[in-house]
Structures are given as structure tokens and as C-alpha cells.
PyMOL commands that place a pseudoatom at each C-alpha (Angstrom):
pseudoatom trace, name=CA, resn=MET, resi=1, chain=A, elem=C, hetatm=0, pos=[12.897, -12.428, 5.633]
pseudoatom trace, name=CA, resn=LEU, resi=2, chain=A, elem=C, hetatm=0, pos=[9.586, -12.978, 7.008]
pseudoatom trace, name=CA, resn=ARG, resi=3, chain=A, elem=C, hetatm=0, pos=[9.763, -16.809, 6.554]
pseudoatom trace, name=CA, resn=GLY, resi=4, chain=A, elem=C, hetatm=0, pos=[10.191, -18.046, 10.151]
pseudoatom trace, name=CA, resn=LEU, resi=5, chain=A, elem=C, hetatm=0, pos=[7.230, -15.395, 10.800]
pseudoatom trace, name=CA, resn=GLN, resi=6, chain=A, elem=C, hetatm=0, pos=[4.215, -17.569, 12.953]
pseudoatom trace, name=CA, resn=GLY, resi=7, chain=A, elem=C, hetatm=0, pos=[0.993, -17.190, 14.097]
pseudoatom trace, name=CA, resn=TRP, resi=8, chain=A, elem=C, hetatm=0, pos=[1.742, -16.122, 17.584]
pseudoatom trace, name=CA, resn=HIS, resi=9, chain=A, elem=C, hetatm=0, pos=[4.157, -13.617, 15.954]
pseudoatom trace, name=CA, resn=LEU, resi=10, chain=A, elem=C, hetatm=0, pos=[1.415, -11.782, 14.192]
pseudoatom trace, name=CA, resn=ILE, resi=11, chain=A, elem=C, hetatm=0, pos=[-0.476, -11.832, 17.512]
pseudoatom trace, name=CA, resn=ILE, resi=12, chain=A, elem=C, hetatm=0, pos=[2.363, -10.446, 19.675]
pseudoatom trace, name=CA, resn=ILE, resi=13, chain=A, elem=C, hetatm=0, pos=[2.369, -7.725, 16.750]
pseudoatom trace, name=CA, resn=ALA, resi=14, chain=A, elem=C, hetatm=0, pos=[-1.201, -7.092, 16.822]
pseudoatom trace, name=CA, resn=VAL, resi=15, chain=A, elem=C, hetatm=0, pos=[-0.869, -6.390, 20.606]
pseudoatom trace, name=CA, resn=VAL, resi=16, chain=A, elem=C, hetatm=0, pos=[1.849, -4.329, 20.086]
pseudoatom trace, name=CA, resn=PHE, resi=17, chain=A, elem=C, hetatm=0, pos=[0.107, -1.868, 17.574]
pseudoatom trace, name=CA, resn=VAL, resi=18, chain=A, elem=C, hetatm=0, pos=[-2.832, -1.817, 19.963]
pseudoatom trace, name=CA, resn=LEU, resi=19, chain=A, elem=C, hetatm=0, pos=[-1.118, -0.896, 22.739]
pseudoatom trace, name=CA, resn=LEU, resi=20, chain=A, elem=C, hetatm=0, pos=[0.987, 2.066, 20.917]
pseudoatom trace, name=CA, resn=PHE, resi=21, chain=A, elem=C, hetatm=0, pos=[-1.772, 3.184, 18.788]
pseudoatom trace, name=CA, resn=GLY, resi=22, chain=A, elem=C, hetatm=0, pos=[-5.162, 2.727, 21.236]
pseudoatom trace, name=CA, resn=ALA, resi=23, chain=A, elem=C, hetatm=0, pos=[-7.881, 0.353, 20.024]
pseudoatom trace, name=CA, resn=LYS, resi=24, chain=A, elem=C, hetatm=0, pos=[-9.752, 3.241, 18.980]
pseudoatom trace, name=CA, resn=LYS, resi=25, chain=A, elem=C, hetatm=0, pos=[-7.120, 4.449, 16.292]
pseudoatom trace, name=CA, resn=LEU, resi=26, chain=A, elem=C, hetatm=0, pos=[-6.693, 1.425, 14.753]
pseudoatom trace, name=CA, resn=PRO, resi=27, chain=A, elem=C, hetatm=0, pos=[-9.742, 1.441, 12.632]
pseudoatom trace, name=CA, resn=ASP, resi=28, chain=A, elem=C, hetatm=0, pos=[-8.800, 4.975, 11.607]
pseudoatom trace, name=CA, resn=SER, resi=29, chain=A, elem=C, hetatm=0, pos=[-5.127, 4.251, 10.409]
pseudoatom trace, name=CA, resn=ALA, resi=30, chain=A, elem=C, hetatm=0, pos=[-6.321, 1.430, 8.898]
pseudoatom trace, name=CA, resn=LYS, resi=31, chain=A, elem=C, hetatm=0, pos=[-8.649, 3.612, 6.881]
pseudoatom trace, name=CA, resn=SER, resi=32, chain=A, elem=C, hetatm=0, pos=[-6.046, 6.109, 5.718]
pseudoatom trace, name=CA, resn=ILE, resi=33, chain=A, elem=C, hetatm=0, pos=[-3.649, 3.454, 5.067]
pseudoatom trace, name=CA, resn=ALA, resi=34, chain=A, elem=C, hetatm=0, pos=[-6.012, 2.054, 2.285]
pseudoatom trace, name=CA, resn=GLN, resi=35, chain=A, elem=C, hetatm=0, pos=[-6.571, 5.193, 0.689]
pseudoatom trace, name=CA, resn=SER, resi=36, chain=A, elem=C, hetatm=0, pos=[-3.125, 5.711, 0.578]
pseudoatom trace, name=CA, resn=LEU, resi=37, chain=A, elem=C, hetatm=0, pos=[-2.600, 2.546, -1.238]
pseudoatom trace, name=CA, resn=LYS, resi=38, chain=A, elem=C, hetatm=0, pos=[-5.555, 3.139, -3.209]
pseudoatom trace, name=CA, resn=ILE, resi=39, chain=A, elem=C, hetatm=0, pos=[-4.440, 6.561, -4.326]
pseudoatom trace, name=CA, resn=PHE, resi=40, chain=A, elem=C, hetatm=0, pos=[-0.263, 5.174, -4.754]
pseudoatom trace, name=CA, resn=LYS, resi=41, chain=A, elem=C, hetatm=0, pos=[-1.934, 2.411, -7.371]
pseudoatom trace, name=CA, resn=LYS, resi=42, chain=A, elem=C, hetatm=0, pos=[-4.028, 4.760, -9.662]
pseudoatom trace, name=CA, resn=GLU, resi=43, chain=A, elem=C, hetatm=0, pos=[-0.836, 7.274, -9.871]
pseudoatom trace, name=CA, resn=MET, resi=44, chain=A, elem=C, hetatm=0, pos=[1.343, 4.195, -10.555]
pseudoatom trace, name=CA, resn=LYS, resi=45, chain=A, elem=C, hetatm=0, pos=[-1.690, 3.131, -13.286]
pseudoatom trace, name=CA, resn=ASP, resi=46, chain=A, elem=C, hetatm=0, pos=[-1.618, 6.488, -15.261]
pseudoatom trace, name=CA, resn=SER, resi=47, chain=A, elem=C, hetatm=0, pos=[2.322, 6.482, -14.711]
pseudoatom trace, name=CA, resn=ASP, resi=48, chain=A, elem=C, hetatm=0, pos=[2.315, 3.303, -16.783]
pseudoatom trace, name=CA, resn=GLU, resi=49, chain=A, elem=C, hetatm=0, pos=[0.215, 4.513, -19.532]
pseudoatom trace, name=CA, resn=ASN, resi=50, chain=A, elem=C, hetatm=0, pos=[1.982, 7.760, -20.037]
pseudoatom trace, name=CA, resn=GLU, resi=51, chain=A, elem=C, hetatm=0, pos=[4.991, 5.562, -20.561]
pseudoatom trace, name=CA, resn=LYS, resi=52, chain=A, elem=C, hetatm=0, pos=[2.864, 3.987, -22.904]
pseudoatom trace, name=CA, resn=LYS, resi=53, chain=A, elem=C, hetatm=0, pos=[2.046, 6.506, -24.743]
pseudoatom trace, name=CA, resn=ASP, resi=54, chain=A, elem=C, hetatm=0, pos=[5.447, 8.259, -24.970]
pseudoatom trace, name=CA, resn=ASP, resi=55, chain=A, elem=C, hetatm=0, pos=[6.925, 5.015, -25.816]
pseudoatom trace, name=CA, resn=SER, resi=56, chain=A, elem=C, hetatm=0, pos=[4.738, 4.526, -28.687]
pseudoatom trace, name=CA, resn=PRO, resi=57, chain=A, elem=C, hetatm=0, pos=[6.037, 4.745, -32.181]
pseudoatom trace, name=CA, resn=LYS, resi=58, chain=A, elem=C, hetatm=0, pos=[5.767, 8.353, -33.607]
pseudoatom trace, name=CA, resn=THR, resi=59, chain=A, elem=C, hetatm=0, pos=[5.062, 8.957, -37.164]
pseudoatom trace, name=CA, resn=ASP, resi=60, chain=A, elem=C, hetatm=0, pos=[6.274, 12.304, -39.160]
pseudoatom trace, name=CA, resn=SER, resi=61, chain=A, elem=C, hetatm=0, pos=[3.690, 12.705, -42.016]
for i in range(1, 61): cmd.bond("trace and resi %d" % i, "trace and resi %d" % (i + 1))
show_as sticks, trace
zoom trace
């Protein structure tokens, strides 16, 4: 899907973002996105660890 994307396409996309959101809001938006991704990755890791614990064989004594 993105194989035809060239350098000038990315420049146009960047210009559109600056025009839509303004240069002052972009760093705040990028920071918010980065924090959201960090939280998402942490939750995914925790979820995987919980699944591994649940899948472990239980021994009845």
C-alpha cells in the first residue's frame, strides 16, 4: 500500500499537518502520541505475561 510513497509525498503530508494543526501544537501532539504508544506497549507486555502465567500447567497436590 505504501510502496509508491516517495520523499516528496512525505513532505506534502508534513505541510498538510503543519497547516491543519499549527507548528506550535505539533510537538505537544507528538509527545501525547509517544506517551500513548508507551502505555500501549506496556499494557501489551503485561497482557502477554498474564497469558503465559495462565497457560502454565497447574499441578494439583
